[in-house]
N, C-alpha and C positions, 0 to 999 in steps of 0.2 A: 673056762673059756680063754680064749687068747684075747689079748689088749685089742686086737684089730677086731675081734667079734663083738666084744663089749660096745666099742666106738661106735659100730653100726647099729646095735642094738638100742642106745640110747640117742641116736641121731646127733652123735658130737663127731669132730675131727680126730684123726688118729693123734694130733697135735697138740690139741686141749687136752685129752685123756692122758697123756706123757706127761704134761704140764702137771697135770691135777694130780698123776701118782706122785711126782717127785715132791710135791708141795706136802703131801700127807705122808711122805716116807715109806711108799710104797716102793720095793726094788723090784722094777722091771727096766728091761734097754731097748728092747724094740717089740715091734707088732706082732712077731710069733710067741712073745713070752707068756706063761700063763698064769692067770688071776686066779688066787684061791677063795672060796665062798665068804671069807672075811674081810678081805681086801674090795670085794665087788658090793657089800653092804656097805662100808666105809665110803666106798665112789658114789652108790645111790643115795646115801644121805647127805652126803656132799654136794651132788648136782640139785638135789631137791629146795636145798637151802638157798642154792644161787637163781635157782626159779621164781622161790618165794619171794628173795630182795627185788629181783627184777618185777615181780607183780606189783608189789608194796611201790616200788618209785614212782611207774606209770599210773598207778591209784592218786598216789600225792600229787603229782605233776597234772592229773585230769581235774583232781580237784581244787589245785592252785589258779586254774586255768578257767574253772567254774568261777570260781570266787571273782576273779579279774572281770569275767563277763558280767555279773552280776552288779558289781562295783561300777561297771561303766554304762549299764542299763539303768542303775539308781542314779547317777550324774547324769543322763541324759533326762530323766524323767525330771530331777530337779531344775536342769536349763531349761526344759520345755515350761514347768512351772513359772519361772522366773521371766520367760518370754511372755507367756500369757500375761503374767501381772504388768510384764512392761507395755505390752501392747495396748491392755485396758485402762493402763493409767494414761497412755499416748491417746488414746480415742477420747478420754474423759477429759483431758488439756486440751483435746482438739475442739470437743464440744463448749469447752469453757472458755476457749480460747479468746473470744471476741473483745469489746472493750470491757478493763478489768473491772469496772462496775457494771456490767452487763448483766449479771446474778442478782445484785442489788436492785438494778432496774427493774428486771422481771417482776421478782417478789413484792416490790413498789406497786407494780402495775395490778397484780393480781389483789393484793392485801387493801390496796384503796383505789378498787376500780369504779370511776364515775362513768354514772350512765349519761351516755349522747345523746341528742335531739333524735329523735325515732324518723326515718323517712317516711313513715307511715302517718298522714294527718288524719285528724277525727273530722269527719264532716260536720259542720254544723247545720243549724235548721234554715240556712240562707242559703244553701248550695241546692239547685236543681240539677239531677244527673239527666244529660241528653242522651237518649239511647236511639240509633240508627232505626228509621221508621216510625217514630214517635208521633203517634194521631193525636187530635186537638183533644180529645176525651183522655188521653195519658196524660197530656200537660194540665190539663184542670185539674185531675186527679191529684198529679205532685203538688200544685199549688194550693190544693183543699177549698175549690171555687166551683162555681156551675160552669157547665162547658157552654151554655149560650152567652154567658159574658165574654167569652173567649171570643165567640165567632163573631160578636158585636165588635170586637176591638180589632180584629182580623178585616172587617168590612171598612171600619176605618183607614187600614192599610193598605186598602185596596186588593185585598184577598180572599177571595169566595171561596168558602171549605164548611165541610160539615162535619159532623162527630168524628166519622171515620176516615178523613183525609188526612195523609202522612204531612208533618210539617218540618220544613228546613231549619236546620241549625241557628241560621240567622235572623228568621221569621221568630222562632222560639226564643231567642234571646231578646227580641226587641219587647215580647209579651213578658216575659219574667221580669224584665226591669223594671215595668209598672207597680210590680209589687214587691220592690226592694229585694230582689233575690238574685243570685249569680247561676248563668248556666255553666255546666263544664261537661265536656264531652266524655262519655263512659270510659272509654281505654285510657284516657288521661287521669280517671282515678282508681285504674285495676295496678296495685302494686306489682302483680304478677309480671304485668306488662311493663317492666320499669323503664323500657326503653323510651316509652312514649308517657311514662308519670311526669306529673308536673309537681315540683319541688316547691314551694313559696319561701323566700328568706326572709327574715328581719335583717334591714339594713344595719343595724347595730350589729349583726354577729359575722357581717362581711370584712374578710381581711385580703391585703393584696397579696397576689401568689406569683411565683413564676411563669414567666411566658413558656410554652412549648414549642418547639421549633423543628420542622422537618426540613432537609434540604434534597433537592430534586434536580434534575438536569440530563442531559445527554450522555453516554457511556465516555468512560474517560477524558471526562471535561474536569475533573480534579475533587468529586465529592468526598472522598475516601480519604484523599490527603487533606481537606479542609476538617474533617471530622477528627482525623488524627491530630493536627496541629492544635485544636483547639482544646482537644482532650489534654494534651502533654503540658501546653502553656500555662492552661488557665486552673491546673487544677487548686482546689480547696487547701487552705493552710493545713499542714498537720498530716496530710496524706502520704505514708512512705511508700515509696515503690511505684508511684504513679497509680494510675486506675486500672482495674480489671475489668473491661466493659464485657460483663456475662450476660445481660438482659435485653440487649438489643436498644438501650437508652441509658444514657449518663446525664449527671448534673455538672455543671462548673462553676465557678465562683468567679465572677466579674464585677471587679468595682463593689465588693459587700452585697452584689445582687446574684440570687441564682438563676440558671436558665436552662431549662431541660431541653435535650435534644434527643429527638425519637429517631433511630437509624434504620429506615424502611429501606426494602431493597429497591424499590422506585416508584414512578407513578402510579403502575396499575396496582400494587397491594395496597398503596395508600388510599386512592379509589375503592377496592374491594371493601377494606376498613370501613370507610364510609358508608359504602353499600349496606353493611351488616349495621349501621346507625352509630358506630363510631366516630364521630367527630372530634378526634383527639390533638386536633394539631390549632394552636393561634396564630402562626406565623410560617409561611412558606419560603425559602430561600431558593431562588431560580439561580443556580450556578452556570455559567458560560464561559467558554473557552476564546481568551481573546485572539488566539491564533487559528481558531477555527470558524467562531460565528456561531448564529441560532442555526441548529440543524434540526431535523424534524420531530428525534424525541424531546428536543427542547421547548420545539412548538407544543407536543402534547401534554408534556409537564406543565406548562402556560394554562392550557385548556383545563386541566383537571385541578390546577391551583382553583381558577377563576371561578369553575364551578362548585368549589366547595366553599366561596365566599369569606376566603380568610385574606388578610394581609399579605402582600408579595412584597419581597426585597428582591435586590438582583445584584449577584457577587460576579463581577467579569474577572474571571480566575486565568494565570499565567502571563499577567503584565509584563513579567521579567523576561520573556521571550523575545527573541529579536524580529519574530515576524508579528507579533503582537499588533491587532488593528482594533483598537478601541471603539473609533467612528462607526466601523463595519457593525460592530455588535449592536451598536446604539440603536443603527438604521434597521438591525434585523429585529431587535427588540420593538421599535415602533410599528414595523410590518407584521409582526406577531400579537399587537394589541397592548403593549406595556410602553407608556412614553416616559421617559426619565423626567425628572426633577429638574435637571440642568436644562432641558430641554421642554420646558413650559409644562412637564406632566406633574403625576403625583407621585410615581414608584421612586424609592431611594435606591440609588444605584451605589455598589462599593468596587472600586478597584483595589485586587487583592492579587497576591502570589502566597498559593497555598502553602508551596515549600518553602520559602525564606519566611512567611509570617506576615510580610510587608502588608498593610492596610486591613487587617485581619481586626485587630481594636477598634476600628473605624466602622466595621461591618456590626461585630459585637455592640457598639454604640448605637447604630441605628436599630439594633432588634430590642435594645431597652428603650429607647425612643419611643419604637412603635406600641410596645408593651405599655409604656404609659399613656399614650394617648387612648389605648385600647380598654383602658382600666379593669383591667384583669381581676377580679375579685371570686372567694370561696368562702367557704361556712365550715371551717375546722372543729366546730361544737359536735355535727351531727356524724352520724353512722355514714361510711365511705360508700362513695359511688366511683365507677371510672371504667375503664377500658382493658382488655386483654392485648398486650402487645404480642407476642409469641406464647408457645408453648413445646413442651415436650415430656417423654416420660421416660423417668431415669428407674432403671431395676431396682434401685436399693431404696429410693423412699418415696416411688409413685410420680404423680404428676408434678412436674416444676413449673409454674404458670408466672410468666414475667408480665407484670401489669403497670398501669399508669393511675395513681391515686387522682381525679379530678375535682371531687369536692369531697367535703368530710376529712375524717381521721381514720385511717385503717390501723387496729391495734392486734397484737399476738392474742388469739384465743377467741377472735371476733366469729361469729357465725356467718357464711359467705355465700351468697349462688352467681353462679358465672353460667351464663346460656341455660344449661338443663342439670347440669352441675353444682352439687353443694359441698360443703364440709366447713371446718375450722379453722383458721390460718394457725397452723403447727408451726411453722419457721418462717421468718421474714428478714431477707436480706436487703442490704441497699446496693447501689450500683457497682460498690467496690468491694462486693462481697462479705461485708460487715452484718453480725445479726444486730438487728433493731427491736425496738418492741413497739414503735407505732410511725407512720408514715403521712405527712401533713399534705394539702393539696400540692398537684403539680411533680409529686414524687413518684420514680418510677422503682419499683422492689420487686423483687423474686419472692412467691410464698410457696409452699406445700401444705397439703392436708387435703384437697378437694377428691373428689370419690372418682370422679373419671376426665379425661383430658379435653377442655375445651378448644375452641377455633382463635385464631387471632382475630380482633376486632370484634369478638362477644363482649356486650354490656356486662359491670358485676355491680353487686349493692350487698352491703352488709348489714345485718340484723341484730336484733336486741338477744332473741332467743335461738337456738340450734333448731328447735320445734317448730319454729314460724318459717326459717331458712328451709328446713326439709317439703313442709308443704308447700310453698312458692315453686322450689324446683321442680314438685310434681305435678303441679298445675302448669308450668312452663312447659314440660316434658309430653303433658297431654294434649296441650295446645299445639305443638310442635308435631304431634303424631296425627292430628287431626287436619291440620293445614299445609299447603307447601310452603316452607319455610324463606323460600329465597324471593327476596323483594321483587318484583316485576315492572319492567317499564310500562310506559302507558300504551294502549291501542288507538287507533282513529275512533273506534267503536265506542271507546271510554271517555272520548273527549266532552261531549256534551252534557254526560252525566256529570262530571267533574267539573264541567263550567258552572252547571247549576248548583252544585256545592260550594260553588266560592272561588274555585281556581282562577288564579288573575294571570299568570302566565306559563305558558307551554315550551318547554324545552326540545330543544331539536339538534340533533347531530347529523350536519349537512355533509355530505362526501361527494365531489364532482369530478368530470373528466379532467377539466383545465381550469384556469384563473377565473377566465371569463367569466364563464358557467358559474361558478363559485359566486361573483360578486352579484350577478346577474339573478340567480335564484335566491341567494341571502337578501338581498334588498327588495324582494318581491315577497318573501315571507314575513318581512320583518313591517312591510307596511300594513300586511292583515291586521283588521281590528273588529270583534265581533261582541259586541256586551263590553266594551271597556277591557276584553280579555286579547293579549298580544302575546307573539310567538318570539321565541328568543333563542338564537342560534349559539348553544354553548360551545359547539365546535364544529369548525367549518373548515376543511381542506380538501386537497387533491389528491386522487388516489384510490384505488381499493378501501373496500371497508375490510378493517382491521379487528383484532379480539378486544384491542385496547378500547375502540369506539364502540364497542359491545358493552365492556365493564363500566365505561364512562354512562353509557345511557341507562345502565340498570343504576347504579347509585346515585341519577340526577335526574332520573322518573321521567324520561326522554323516549321521543320516536328517532328512528334513523332515518334517514332520507337520501338516497342514493342516485344520482342523477348521471346519467352513463356511465355507472363503474357497477362492478358487484363485487360481493365476496366471495371466500372462497367455502366448499361445503362444509370444511371444520368451523367457519366463522356462522354459517346459519344453522349450523347443530347446536353451539354456544349460546346463539340468539335465542333459539327455542328453548333451551335447557333454562336460561335467566327469563324468561318472557318477553324478551325486547322484540318491538316489532321493526322489521325493515320494509320500508316501502319504495320501490325502483320505480324511477321515471326516467321519461326521455323528451317530455315536451314540458316548458315551464308552466304555461297556463293551467297544464293538468294537474303540477303540483299544487297550485295556488288556489283552484278550483276544489280538490279535494279536503286541502284544508280548513277553507271558509265551508264547506258543506259540513264536515264533520264537527264545527264549532257551533253549527245550526240545528246539528243532528239530523241532517237532511241527505246522508252519503247514497250516493247511487248505489246500484248491484256492484258488488266486488266480485274479480274475478282471479282466481287464486291460478298463478304459472306452473304448470308441471313439466318439467324438463323430460324429455321422452328421448333421448339420444345425445351424445357429443362425439364430435371429429375431431381429429387434430390433422392439419396440414403439412403432410409430408414434400409434395413435391409439385412444381407449376408448370402447366403446358401452354402454350401459346397457340392460336390456329386463328388464320386471317380472317376467317368469317365468322367465328363466336366471340374471338378475345379470349381472355384468360380463363384458363380450366383449373378448379384446384384438384390436385391429387390427393385424398384424404384416407385415412384409416378408422375405423369406426371403435373410439375407447370403450363405450357403453349403450346400451340401449338398442334402438331401432331407428333409423332414420327415414323418414317419409319425405315422398315427391311434394311438393308444393306447401309442406309445411311450413311454418314460422321459425325465424332462425337469426340468430345473432351472431357478430364476429367479435370475440373478446381477446383484446392484445395487452399482456401485463397488467391483467386486472381491471382494463379499460374497455367498456363496448365503444366500439369505432363503427359499428353498423346495426341497424336493426330491420330485417324485412322477411324475406322467405325465399324458400327454394326454389330455383326455376325451372332447373333439370337437374337429372340425376342419373347416373351411368354405370353399371357394372362390367367392367371389360368394354365389348363392344356393343352392349345391348342398353337401350332406354328400360330402368324398371321404376318400380311405382314404390318400393322398401329396399334397405339394403339394413343388415343386421350385423349385431355385434361382431370384431374382430375381423370383418370384411374390409377390402378395400375398394372404391369408388372413387368417381369423377363428377364433381360439382359446380354449377355456377349459380349466384344468387342473382337476385332482381336489382338491375341497378347498381351493380358494386362489380369491380374488378382489381382494387388491391390488395389483393392476397397476398400475405408474407408466409413462409415456412415457419412450424410451429405455432400459427395462430390457432386457437381454439374455436370452433363453431358449435354451438349450444341451440339445440332443435326442440321446440317447446311448442305445447298447445295450451290454451286458455280455457279453464273450466268457472262457471258461475256459482259463486257460494252461496246460499241461502242467508239471509240476515237471521 
């Protein structure tokens, strides 16, 4: 075949074949020259060898590439292993980063774990447990004496009783004293109900503890600035980088004395914690801005602090401001019921500037002075008790709980019960985020290890064994399921029974329409005295009943009395939820009459008020013969002619009477339904304003 035909046959170019012929000394000059069989065989072998070489080269390259990839993968795996080891080492370092001697402290704690005093005390034979409804026979059996002997003693006390008559705690106490016994209420001896459990301390075990302080006041009056200044300026020695406040509380060291500050969101949270039984504050500081004076929230904070019955200090802040008026603040304090020491009272007042630090040391001096007068003591030799400051759930470690140790010593590994939750203290950090092995009284700490998340204000107690902690948590959970956990305020119906059981003071939250009414009603209530029992107005204010009033009433076991004022529907719902009774009046003598009757157990039939409809005044019309007519829109319910009605303006009741005429378009009608417009007049009332709310109601007698 020709050179051209061969090139086409082997898939090469003419130039490539000519070059190959020249290389192999095959004599050809052009495309049409003929190749003999021997030349074709030589060319075939040469082309095959070339292809084999190319394949070999490609395989070599592929092998090299594969080796490189394998090496890269190997390097990557080695690096990952290094990273893993590094991360594990870092985690271990982080875990053991705490004080250099922390590991030794922990080993020492577990190796030489001392047994603390148990919170559960053994009852001796001289203690008699009083159970509610205990009869003469029950008491005689507990004393191991004949019941007839007790009946004779009761007759000498002027009490006529038979075997099955129930005895009051006071009368039972008088009886058991004659037999050298001590009477204790059942709830104070049930350790599973540790909020009410009585712990008796030996005087020699008690030591001085740091005071626990809460700062409250009106918004923007400088609470946060003051807390920040104290935290930064009074950092305990040796704390590098200042304090990282992560647990809602912290300790400062001032003049070699520790002071614990609790950073609560405000007086409502303070009182809610108190309502749950957590009276964690020893001293309250009321902060007032010198350029603003005593504001409504300041007065509320004062009332809440007074109700808690703790010492109150006042810090007049922003004295560096050009418009500061200290005398105005002092006058406001007196009006709010706090008389400064310099004005003849007993309230210590410090003039400060939280921004510059002026006067802050004097305030801290006052805290230490009051703490010394209060003689705050605790027993570090027993298992810890205290309260929850705040709690949150962490995805990594579970429940993280900030607590305040109030008595005893809390240690790593101690079994603990909080609310209905229990567990062992797995980790414990102080307010600077450092791991510690134990916490003494008045120390705020953050712990992990609880089975569930408790609520702020829940009390806690540490125990000797995990079995005991679990059993008590289960008992508390069962009790919580069986009864409503909300503490309820008192009702008028309860008064007589509670007075009979020894109640000596009735708490009242009083809200009125004007200052004149407030003083008149307050004076009338505080003059009432029945069998040595008096009424104490823990908060008196002008304006509508608020959620804050309900929270305070719940915490203080109080009744709310509204005189010519109302609360919103939301406030009524919250009051019902908390079990707080709100009584509304418009005649002073009726308030006094009801309170006296309740205290004597002789309440008249009660009428429940049912609101059947509300209207909003949209437009006013004046007619010469009729006078003012209110053009209204029915916002809820049904409005009936001649029904009882009241006019509410900005939460204040300005009229209480009845509907005189009711008109729809041009017709006189008997009733108007929801979303309809109407015109109405009220009996002996003409002072309508646009946006007034008119409540239409009826009274339904409630059987007692």
